[in-house]
ROTIMAR-139472 format. One record per residue: residue number from 1; residue in three letters; y negated, z, x negated of N, C-alpha, C in turn. Coordinates in steps of 0.001 Angstrom, whole numbers. Layout:
<nodes>
<k: NUM r: ALA nc2: Y nc3: Z nc1: X cac2: Y cac3: Z cac1: X cc2: Y cc3: Z cc1: X>
...
</nodes>
This chain:
<nodes>
<k: 1 r: MET nc2: 32410 nc3: 10665 nc1: 2441 cac2: 32196 cac3: 9372 cac1: 1838 cc2: 30789 cc3: 8904 cc1: 2166>
<k: 2 r: THR nc2: 30034 nc3: 8509 nc1: 1172 cac2: 28684 cac3: 8029 cac1: 1400 cc2: 28677 cc3: 6515 cc1: 1463>
<k: 3 r: VAL nc2: 27810 nc3: 6004 nc1: 2299 cac2: 27681 cac3: 4567 cac1: 2454 cc2: 26384 cc3: 4155 cc1: 1780>
<k: 4 r: THR nc2: 26478 nc3: 3269 nc1: 810 cac2: 25295 cac3: 2787 cac1: 110 cc2: 24688 cc3: 1657 cc1: 925>
<k: 5 r: PRO nc2: 23381 nc3: 1736 nc1: 1230 cac2: 22763 cac3: 664 cac1: 2001 cc2: 22700 cc3: -634 cc1: 1198>
<k: 6 r: HIS nc2: 22769 nc3: -1721 nc1: 1901 cac2: 22663 cac3: -3036 cac1: 1276 cc2: 21240 cc3: -3200 cc1: 732>
<k: 7 r: PRO nc2: 21067 nc3: -3772 nc1: -446 cac2: 19727 cac3: -3877 cac1: -1046 cc2: 18721 cc3: -4657 cc1: -201>
<k: 8 r: ASP nc2: 19195 nc3: -5563 nc1: 650 cac2: 18293 cac3: -6366 cac1: 1459 cc2: 17919 cc3: -5701 cc1: 2775>
<k: 9 r: ASP nc2: 18562 nc3: -4591 nc1: 3113 cac2: 18245 cac3: -3900 cac1: 4355 cc2: 16883 cc3: -3223 cc1: 4248>
<k: 10 r: ALA nc2: 16126 nc3: -3255 nc1: 5348 cac2: 14825 cac3: -2589 cac1: 5374 cc2: 15038 cc3: -1082 cc1: 5421>
<k: 11 r: ARG nc2: 14317 nc3: -385 nc1: 4578 cac2: 14402 cac3: 1072 cac1: 4529 cc2: 13130 cc3: 1655 cc1: 5100>
<k: 12 r: PRO nc2: 13165 nc3: 2931 nc1: 5487 cac2: 11949 cac3: 3558 cac1: 6006 cc2: 10838 cc3: 3502 cc1: 4958>
<k: 13 r: GLY nc2: 9663 nc3: 3114 nc1: 5373 cac2: 8514 cac3: 3060 cac1: 4489 cc2: 8267 cc3: 1704 cc1: 3866>
<k: 14 r: ASP nc2: 9243 nc3: 791 nc1: 3929 cac2: 9059 cac3: -524 cac1: 3320 cc2: 7898 cc3: -1287 cc1: 3950>
<k: 15 r: GLY nc2: 7792 nc3: -1207 nc1: 5256 cac2: 6704 cac3: -1905 cac1: 5949 cc2: 5340 cc3: -1362 cc1: 5557>
<k: 16 r: LEU nc2: 5261 nc3: -52 nc1: 5402 cac2: 3989 cac3: 542 cac1: 4991 cc2: 3609 cc3: 117 cc1: 3579>
<k: 17 r: VAL nc2: 4578 nc3: 37 nc1: 2700 cac2: 4291 cac3: -371 cac1: 1320 cc2: 3812 cc3: -1819 cc1: 1298>
<k: 18 r: LYS nc2: 4462 nc3: -2692 nc1: 2058 cac2: 4045 cac3: -4096 cac1: 2111 cc2: 2654 cc3: -4237 cc1: 2718>
<k: 19 r: ALA nc2: 2411 nc3: -3541 nc1: 3825 cac2: 1097 cac3: -3607 cac1: 4465 cc2: 18 cc3: -3053 cc1: 3538>
<k: 20 r: GLY nc2: 325 nc3: -1970 nc1: 2858 cac2: -629 cac3: -1395 cac1: 1917 cc2: -950 cc3: -2343 cc1: 777>
<k: 21 r: GLY nc2: 59 nc3: -3052 nc1: 308 cac2: -169 cac3: -4036 cac1: -746 cc2: -1082 cc3: -5159 cc1: -303>
<k: 22 r: ILE nc2: -909 nc3: -5607 nc1: 924 cac2: -1756 cac3: -6672 cac1: 1466 cc2: -3191 cc3: -6176 cc1: 1620>
<k: 23 r: VAL nc2: -3359 nc3: -4982 nc1: 2174 cac2: -4702 cac3: -4424 cac1: 2357 cc2: -5362 cc3: -4201 cc1: 999>
<k: 24 r: PHE nc2: -4599 nc3: -3708 nc1: 25 cac2: -5130 cac3: -3507 cac1: -1317 cc2: -5592 cc3: -4827 cc1: -1923>
<k: 25 r: ALA nc2: -4785 nc3: -5877 nc1: -1764 cac2: -5142 cac3: -7185 cac1: -2318 cc2: -6422 cc3: -7728 cc1: -1683>
<k: 26 r: ILE nc2: -6572 nc3: -7542 nc1: -378 cac2: -7801 cac3: -7976 cac1: 291 cc2: -8999 cc3: -7221 cc1: -278>
<k: 27 r: GLY nc2: -8838 nc3: -5922 nc1: -476 cac2: -9916 cac3: -5129 cac1: -1056 cc2: -10229 cc3: -5542 cc1: -2485>
<k: 28 r: ALA nc2: -9205 nc3: -5897 nc1: -3258 cac2: -9423 cac3: -6323 cac1: -4638 cc2: -10186 cc3: -7643 cc1: -4696>
<k: 29 r: VAL nc2: -9815 nc3: -8585 nc1: -3835 cac2: -10537 cac3: -9862 cac1: -3780 cc2: -11975 cc3: -9623 cc1: -3341>
<k: 30 r: ALA nc2: -12170 nc3: -8757 nc1: -2352 cac2: -13523 cac3: -8448 cac1: -1890 cc2: -14350 cc3: -7816 cc1: -3008>
<k: 31 r: THR nc2: -13725 nc3: -6989 nc1: -3826 cac2: -14430 cac3: -6369 cac1: -4945 cc2: -14861 cc3: -7423 cc1: -5958>
<k: 32 r: LEU nc2: -13958 nc3: -8339 nc1: -6272 cac2: -14309 cac3: -9403 cac1: -7219 cc2: -15444 cc3: -10268 cc1: -6691>
<k: 33 r: VAL nc2: -15374 nc3: -10617 nc1: -5411 cac2: -16414 cac3: -11457 cac1: -4814 cc2: -17740 cc3: -10704 cc1: -4757>
<k: 34 r: THR nc2: -17704 nc3: -9437 nc1: -4436 cac2: -18931 cac3: -8652 cac1: -4303 cc2: -19580 cc3: -8386 cc1: -5662>
<k: 35 r: MET nc2: -18781 nc3: -8260 nc1: -6707 cac2: -19327 cac3: -7989 cac1: -8035 cc2: -19868 cc3: -9248 cc1: -8725>
<k: 36 r: THR nc2: -19409 nc3: -10400 nc1: -8309 cac2: -19797 cac3: -11645 cac1: -8962 cc2: -21312 cc3: -11851 cc1: -9024>
<k: 37 r: PRO nc2: -22068 nc3: -11633 nc1: -7953 cac2: -23523 cac3: -11843 cac1: -8041 cc2: -24215 cc3: -10932 cc1: -9064>
<k: 38 r: LEU nc2: -23641 nc3: -9785 nc1: -9337 cac2: -24246 cac3: -8898 cac1: -10325 cc2: -24195 cc3: -9505 cc1: -11723>
<k: 39 r: PHE nc2: -23106 nc3: -10247 nc1: -12013 cac2: -22968 cac3: -10874 cac1: -13317 cc2: -23681 cc3: -12218 cc1: -13402>
<k: 40 r: LEU nc2: -23866 nc3: -12870 nc1: -12257 cac2: -24530 cac3: -14171 cac1: -12250 cc2: -26039 cc3: -14059 cc1: -12107>
<k: 41 r: GLY nc2: -26523 nc3: -12866 nc1: -11811 cac2: -27964 cac3: -12668 cac1: -11673 cc2: -28524 cc3: -13150 cc1: -10345>
<k: 42 r: THR nc2: -27677 nc3: -13331 nc1: -9344 cac2: -28155 cac3: -13757 cac1: -8024 cc2: -28354 cc3: -12540 cc1: -7128>
<k: 43 r: ASP nc2: -28791 nc3: -12787 nc1: -5914 cac2: -29018 cac3: -11686 cac1: -4973 cc2: -27685 cc3: -11037 cc1: -4609>
<k: 44 r: PRO nc2: -27630 nc3: -9707 nc1: -4592 cac2: -26370 cac3: -9034 cac1: -4242 cc2: -26048 cc3: -9174 cc1: -2757>
<k: 45 r: PHE nc2: -24786 nc3: -8988 nc1: -2440 cac2: -24347 cac3: -9048 cac1: -1050 cc2: -24830 cc3: -7819 cc1: -298>
<k: 46 r: PRO nc2: -24914 nc3: -7901 nc1: 1039 cac2: -25333 cac3: -6731 cac1: 1827 cc2: -24311 cc3: -5601 cc1: 1765>
<k: 47 r: SER nc2: -24701 nc3: -4450 nc1: 2272 cac2: -23873 cac3: -3247 cac1: 2138 cc2: -22529 cc3: -3355 cc1: 2865>
<k: 48 r: TYR nc2: -22447 nc3: -4122 nc1: 3935 cac2: -21155 cac3: -4222 cac1: 4628 cc2: -20124 cc3: -4921 cc1: 3753>
<k: 49 r: ALA nc2: -20566 nc3: -5798 nc1: 2853 cac2: -19629 cac3: -6431 cac1: 1928 cc2: -19063 cc3: -5398 cc1: 961>
<k: 50 r: TRP nc2: -19877 nc3: -4448 nc1: 563 cac2: -19399 cac3: -3381 cac1: -315 cc2: -18417 cc3: -2480 cc1: 430>
<k: 51 r: ALA nc2: -18618 nc3: -2322 nc1: 1729 cac2: -17707 cac3: -1487 cac1: 2519 cc2: -16303 cc3: -2099 cc1: 2565>
<k: 52 r: VAL nc2: -16211 nc3: -3427 nc1: 2544 cac2: -14906 cac3: -4091 cac1: 2549 cc2: -14131 cc3: -3763 cc1: 1267>
<k: 53 r: CYS nc2: -14867 nc3: -3490 nc1: 192 cac2: -14214 cac3: -3131 cac1: -1078 cc2: -13417 cc3: -1837 cc1: -947>
<k: 54 r: MET nc2: -13782 nc3: -1003 nc1: -1 cac2: -13074 cac3: 261 cac1: 192 cc2: -11644 cc3: 45 cc1: 676>
<k: 55 r: LEU nc2: -11304 nc3: -1185 nc1: 1048 cac2: -9939 cac3: -1469 cac1: 1477 cc2: -8939 cc3: -1272 cc1: 342>
<k: 56 r: MET nc2: -9413 nc3: -1327 nc1: -893 cac2: -8497 cac3: -1061 cac1: -2011 cc2: -7941 cc3: 352 cc1: -1902>
<k: 57 r: GLY nc2: -8811 nc3: 1307 nc1: -1657 cac2: -8371 cac3: 2695 cac1: -1517 cc2: -7519 cc3: 2905 cc1: -285>
<k: 58 r: VAL nc2: -7888 nc3: 2251 nc1: 800 cac2: -7118 cac3: 2361 cac1: 2034 cc2: -5716 cc3: 1784 cc1: 1835>
<k: 59 r: GLY nc2: -5637 nc3: 639 nc1: 1178 cac2: -4330 cac3: 27 cac1: 911 cc2: -3470 cc3: 904 cc1: 18>
<k: 60 r: PHE nc2: -4100 nc3: 1534 nc1: -974 cac2: -3354 cac3: 2437 cac1: -1843 cc2: -2816 cc3: 3620 cc1: -1050>
<k: 61 r: ALA nc2: -3628 nc3: 4162 nc1: -140 cac2: -3192 cac3: 5297 cac1: 678 cc2: -2050 cc3: 4903 cc1: 1610>
<k: 62 r: ILE nc2: -2124 nc3: 3708 nc1: 2186 cac2: -1055 cac3: 3236 cac1: 3068 cc2: 245 cc3: 3082 cc1: 2279>
<k: 63 r: SER nc2: 155 nc3: 2493 nc1: 1089 cac2: 1349 cac3: 2331 cac1: 253 cc2: 1924 cc3: 3682 cc1: -165>
<k: 64 r: ALA nc2: 1048 nc3: 4614 nc1: -503 cac2: 1519 cac3: 5955 cac1: -880 cc2: 2237 cc3: 6625 cc1: 282>
<k: 65 r: ALA nc2: 1728 nc3: 6443 nc1: 1498 cac2: 2398 cac3: 7001 cac1: 2674 cc2: 3782 cc3: 6381 cc1: 2845>
<k: 66 r: GLY nc2: 3905 nc3: 5081 nc1: 2573 cac2: 5207 cac3: 4426 cac1: 2656 cc2: 6184 cc3: 4949 cc1: 1623>
<k: 67 r: VAL nc2: 5694 nc3: 5201 nc1: 415 cac2: 6562 cac3: 5746 cac1: -636 cc2: 7015 cc3: 7153 cc1: -260>
<k: 68 r: LEU nc2: 6097 nc3: 7958 nc1: 258 cac2: 6463 cac3: 9319 cac1: 675 cc2: 7463 cc3: 9295 cc1: 1823>
<k: 69 r: ARG nc2: 7289 nc3: 8362 nc1: 2751 cac2: 8232 cac3: 8252 cac1: 3875 cc2: 9611 cc3: 7845 cc1: 3374>
<k: 70 r: SER nc2: 9647 nc3: 6925 nc1: 2430 cac2: 10920 cac3: 6501 cac1: 1856 cc2: 11600 cc3: 7654 cc1: 1124>
<k: 71 r: ALA nc2: 10828 nc3: 8420 nc1: 368 cac2: 11393 cac3: 9560 cac1: -357 cc2: 11941 cc3: 10607 cc1: 602>
<k: 72 r: ALA nc2: 11219 nc3: 10840 nc1: 1696 cac2: 11683 cac3: 11815 cac1: 2686 cc2: 12990 cc3: 11353 cc1: 3328>
<k: 73 r: ALA nc2: 13099 nc3: 10057 nc1: 3606 cac2: 14332 cac3: 9534 cac1: 4203 cc2: 15500 cc3: 9643 cc1: 3222>
<k: 74 r: GLN nc2: 15239 nc3: 9406 nc1: 1952 cac2: 16306 cac3: 9525 cac1: 958 cc2: 16747 cc3: 10976 cc1: 798>
<k: 75 r: ARG nc2: 15785 nc3: 11895 nc1: 838 cac2: 16141 cac3: 13323 cac1: 760 cc2: 16981 cc3: 13736 cc1: 1952>
<k: 76 r: LYS nc2: 16577 nc3: 13253 nc1: 3130 cac2: 17324 cac3: 13582 cac1: 4352 cc2: 18747 cc3: 13036 cc1: 4279>
<k: 77 r: ALA nc2: 18899 nc3: 11815 nc1: 3779 cac2: 20231 cac3: 11212 cac1: 3653 cc2: 21065 cc3: 11969 cc1: 2621>
<k: 78 r: ALA nc2: 20436 nc3: 12420 nc1: 1547 cac2: 21166 cac3: 13168 cac1: 525 cc2: 21645 cc3: 14502 cc1: 1077>
<k: 79 r: ARG nc2: 20789 nc3: 15178 nc1: 1849 cac2: 21195 cac3: 16442 cac1: 2457 cc2: 22337 cc3: 16244 cc1: 3447>
<k: 80 r: ALA nc2: 22256 nc3: 15150 nc1: 4220 cac2: 23296 cac3: 14867 cac1: 5201 cc2: 24627 cc3: 14561 cc1: 4525>
<k: 81 r: SER nc2: 24564 nc3: 13874 nc1: 3390 cac2: 25815 cac3: 13545 cac1: 2697 cc2: 26423 cc3: 14790 cc1: 2033>
<k: 82 r: GLN nc2: 25578 nc3: 15733 nc1: 1614 cac2: 26098 cac3: 16971 cac1: 1027 cc2: 26729 cc3: 17860 cc1: 2083>
<k: 83 r: ALA nc2: 26160 nc3: 17831 nc1: 3275 cac2: 26677 cac3: 18671 cac1: 4352 cc2: 28014 cc3: 18150 cc1: 4885>
<k: 84 r: ALA nc2: 28239 nc3: 16857 nc1: 4768 cac2: 29475 cac3: 16263 cac1: 5313 cc2: 30656 cc3: 16432 cc1: 4420>
</nodes>
């Protein structure tokens, strides 16, 4: 007999997906802020501001790791239920 987890229960990888989403959002806002001077014709921001834009990629990687962790946990649970 398999037990279906409650939809509100935290599953493996959920925290990584949430953290990745937050980091991605910070990177997206930084990208918008950093690109704005290019369209307004003002002086561009220094290079460290452009480095903050890389958080979009980092957030995506963190979220992808969370999805992979969740998939691995589901595969493990499926194998365990087949063996029982």
